[in-house]
C-alpha positions, 0 to 999 in steps of 0.5 A, spaced: 499 500 500 502 506 498 503 511 503 500 518 502 505 524 503 506 528 509 506 536 508 513 535 510 515 531 503 511 537 499 514 543 501 517 547 496 522 551 501 526 550 506 523 553 513 526 557 517 524 557 525 522 563 528 526 566 534 525 570 540 529 577 540 529 582 546 521 582 546 517 577 542 518 573 535 521 576 529 523 574 522 523 576 515 517 575 512 518 571 507 519 566 513 513 567 516 509 562 512 502 561 514 505 554 517 510 558 522 506 563 524 499 558 526 505 553 529 508 560 533 500 562 535 498 554 537 504 552 541 503 559 544 497 558 547 498 550 549 503 553 554 499 558 556 493 553 558 499 548 561 502 553 566 495 557 568 496 563 565 492 563 558 486 567 562 484 569 570 477 567 570 473 560 569 470 563 561 468 556 557 473 554 552 468 555 546 466 562 549 473 565 550 475 570 545 482 572 544 483 579 542 488 579 537 490 586 533 496 588 529 500 594 525 500 598 518 506 593 515 503 590 509 504 584 511 500 584 517 493 582 515 496 574 512 499 574 519 493 576 523 489 571 519 494 565 520 494 568 527 486 567 528 487 560 524 491 558 530 485 561 535 480 559 533 482 551 531 485 551 538 477 552 540 477 559 543 473 565 540 477 571 536 476 578 538 479 581 534 481 589 536 483 592 529 489 596 528 491 598 534 497 601 538 501 594 542 500 597 549 492 598 547 491 591 546 495 589 551 491 594 556 485 592 554 487 584 554 489 585 562 483 588 563 479 582 560 484 577 564 486 574 558 492 573 553 493 577 546 497 576 541 500 582 536 501 581 530 508 587 529 514 588 527 515 594 531 520 599 527 523 594 524 524 594 516 517 592 512 521 585 509 521 584 516 515 583 522 513 578 528 509 576 533 508 578 541 504 574 545 502 576 552 499 572 558 493 574 561 497 577 567 502 581 563 508 581 558 511 573 556 517 573 560 524 570 559 522 565 563 517 563 559 521 562 553 523 556 552 517 552 554 513 556 549 519 554 543 517 547 546 510 547 544 511 551 538 516 545 536 511 539 537 506 543 534 510 545 528 513 537 527 505 534 529 503 539 522 509 537 517 508 530 519 500 530 517 498 528 510 498 533 505 491 532 503 488 533 510 493 539 511 491 545 512 498 548 508 499 547 501 507 546 498 508 553 499 507 553 507 500 558 506 493 557 508 489 553 503 483 557 500 478 555 504 482 554 511 483 562 510 479 565 515 475 571 515 476 576 521 471 579 524 469 586 525 473 590 528 471 591 536 472 598 538 472 596 546 481 597 546 481 603 543 475 606 547 478 603 553 486 605 552 482 612 550 479 612 557 486 610 561 488 617 559 482 621 560 481 619 567 488 622 570 489 628 564 485 635 565 481 636 559 484 643 559 491 641 561 494 642 554 490 649 552 494 653 548 500 648 546 500 647 538 503 640 537 505 636 531 503 629 530 508 626 525 503 620 523 507 617 517 506 608 518 505 609 526 499 604 528 497 609 533 496 615 528 489 615 529 488 614 536 494 618 539 492 625 536 485 624 539 487 623 546 492 629 545 486 633 543 483 631 549 488 635 553 487 642 550 492 641 545 491 644 538 495 638 534 496 639 527 497 631 523 502 631 518 507 626 515 502 621 513 504 615 509 501 609 505 507 605 505 510 602 511 516 607 513 521 604 519 523 609 523 527 607 531 525 613 535 531 610 539 537 612 534 533 618 530 537 620 525 539 627 522 536 626 515 530 625 519 531 631 524 532 635 517 526 633 514 522 634 521 524 641 521 523 642 514 516 640 516 516 645 522 518 651 518 511 650 513 507 649 518 509 655 523 508 659 516 501 657 516 500 656 524 504 660 528 509 657 533 510 649 535 511 647 541 513 641 540 513 634 535 511 627 537 510 621 534 511 613 535 515 607 532 511 603 528 507 599 533 506 605 537 509 603 544 516 607 544 515 615 544 518 620 539 519 627 542 522 632 539 522 640 542 522 646 538 525 653 540 525 659 537 530 662 531 532 667 528 531 664 521 523 661 521 527 657 514 531 654 520 527 651 526 531 649 532 529 642 533 531 637 540 530 631 540 529 628 547 532 621 548 528 616 550 531 614 557 531 621 559 524 621 557 523 616 562 526 621 568 522 627 567 515 622 566 517 618 573 519 625 576 512 628 574 509 620 576 513 621 583 516 614 582 519 611 589 521 605 585 525 605 578 528 599 573 531 601 566 536 597 562 544 598 563 544 601 556 541 608 560 544 615 560 548 615 566 545 621 568 539 617 569 542 614 576 546 620 577 539 624 578 535 619 582 541 618 586 541 625 588 534 624 591 536 618 595 533 613 590 536 607 587 535 605 580 535 598 579 539 596 572 537 590 568 539 587 561 535 591 555 528 588 553 522 590 557 521 583 560 527 584 564 524 591 566 518 587 569 521 582 573 525 588 576 518 592 577 515 585 580 521 585 585 520 592 587 512 590 589 515 584 593 519 589 597 513 594 598 514 599 594 508 602 592 509 607 585 513 602 580 515 604 574 520 603 569 522 604 561 527 602 556 533 606 553 527 607 547 522 611 552 517 605 552 514 607 559 512 601 563 507 602 570 508 596 575 502 598 580 496 603 580 498 611 581 494 616 583 495 622 579 490 629 578 485 626 582 485 619 578 488 612 578 492 611 573 491 603 572 497 600 571 500 597 564 507 593 565 508 594 558 512 599 553 507 605 552 508 611 548 503 616 549 504 616 557 511 619 557 508 624 551 503 627 555 507 626 562 512 631 559 508 636 556 504 637 562 510 637 566 512 643 562 507 646 563 505 645 569 512 648 570 511 654 566 517 651 562 519 649 555 521 642 553 528 644 553 528 647 560 525 642 564 530 637 560 536 641 562 534 640 569 536 633 568 545 632 570 548 632 564 549 628 561 548 626 553 547 620 549 547 617 542 545 611 540 547 608 532 546 602 528 550 597 522 544 594 518 546 587 516 551 586 521 552 578 521 549 575 527 554 569 528 560 575 528 556 579 534 555 573 538 562 571 538 564 578 540 560 577 546 563 571 547 570 573 547 569 579 552 565 574 557 568 573 563 567 564 566 561 565 570 554 568 570 556 572 577 561 576 574 558 582 570 562 587 572 570 588 571 574 594 573 582 594 571 587 597 575 594 597 574 595 590 578 589 587 578 582 586 575 577 587 580 571 582 579 564 585 581 556 582 580 549 585 578 550 590 585 557 592 583 559 588 590 566 585 589 566 577 589 573 576 587 579 579 583 585 578 578 592 579 579 596 581 573 600 575 573 594 570 574 593 567 567 586 569 568 588 576 569 593 577 563 588 573 558 583 578 560 589 584 561 589 583 553 582 583 552 582 590 555 588 592 550 584 589 544 578 594 546 584 600 547 587 599 541 580 600 537 577 605 542 584 610 542 587 616 544 588 619 538 580 617 537 578 621 543 578 616 550 582 615 555 584 609 558 579 603 558 577 603 567 571 597 567 567 594 562 559 591 564 558 585 561 550 584 564 547 586 556 553 587 551 559 590 553 559 597 556 566 600 556 566 606 561 574 611 560 577 614 564 575 620 561 568 619 562 566 617 556 562 610 555 561 606 549 556 600 549 556 596 544 550 590 543 547 587 538 539 588 536 535 582 539 531 582 533 535 583 527 542 582 524 545 589 527 550 592 532 548 597 535 552 603 540 550 607 545 554 613 546 555 618 553 560 624 554 558 629 558 557 634 552 552 632 546 558 633 540 562 628 543 557 623 544 555 624 537 562 623 535 563 617 538 557 614 535 559 616 528 565 613 529 563 607 531 559 605 524 563 609 520 565 605 514 569 601 512 574 603 518 569 605 524 570 601 531 565 597 530 567 594 524 575 594 527 571 589 532 569 585 526 576 584 523 579 582 530 573 577 532 573 575 525 581 573 524 581 571 531 576 565 530 580 563 524 587 563 527 
């Protein structure tokens, strides 16, 4: 008897497994077949069922609605359909809330006590996309990832072994036409709930007299966020709408983008009068973009000032009167200096919202009442309910863009200050982030491995003339290596490698210490900081530069990404040569 072919026997392509990045799963669109998305979705559902984090209540399976939403990428509708097919096949109903910011979906799902799926690639280019799942109690944590990966692989193998004739999928890994679901009508409740979250705590006329440009481009929140701003009394002028997806990384806004925004400001000021700020978000509207506009002698050349997300977070935390702050290790050192001056120690985490959330959860366990965190991109997380302006701001432990925009604008208005004056009150540390795209991920992993000391306990290495002090995450000394010891000699050679790249000719002092908590964060004796870290979800190598002068931070970042002989390329050449040798 002839055996029927299985699906895996007829596939006309080589499947590529999606992998977790800093937050969520991302991949090239060509690799996100319906088969792959279906496996991701069904496996995640099964994992969350197993650990009891799919729903907080006891709604019968056939009645439980799983919220899904997506961004404005051209590939997102297809991913939504494959996600919906898996939800239906798991025995649940689809609660389609439309094109909506990631934090709006998350807030709605948390209020409903149910998990959710966001189909988005955030800020990365349009040839990539992804899916981000949330548990019924918040974001998927790093500790969940191994279990999800195993459950997804089990579904994937189950589908591969299914007889091809009985499979949902064709040879290209796409749903057969008769298996493609039609998404239900958009449920508007999620959008309305997100709108109400801010209406409850920000006064109706709090930004009366302010004129704000909202740069729409392809941000998924371009319809909703201007409505929230307008509720506060601001005059909102919407500009720059794009019908094609434009990738803008709000963490590393480029000089070209700032020049483009300056041209828009000049045009709009000629029509409407003085503009106070430009605001926007990244693609899925969970990271803010805030740019201040200052007076200029030349109306055709308005003076713009981009406010980095890590400093935005500090202003927001002050406005919210936070008593516990968690931020990634890449954060501007001025943030730590600012809160230390208030007697508040910031918890430094690895980069990514799951790590910030874990730190916020620990702060709650320790009895803190006003718990917040944020990432260097400005995405702001609220870990506890907060009283604010006579209302109650509900917790939202996921990146959010509109809260920091509203809080910064209100903080400046209440102080009778410009945005620049508001930020000038922070310690004067300046930063610049930049990146090299299409950087080999294997090389990035080798760079991290080369500079990683043995043992998980060692997170800091402090260099002295005769020894290297070893410190843990709290910076407590856990050991030392003499430079006469083999370990000390080996790592001193690695210090020399870094000093051979970050040279005096490039303006750097001696290397004082490095942190390896997430990437390689180098501290130099002249005060400069250079932090090298691969992207968690794309073939990119990033540089986070900090200095006491903006021009110097800009210079470090520019020297790092210069082609073909910048510092990151120097490091790449050394690593590739060393591993060949």
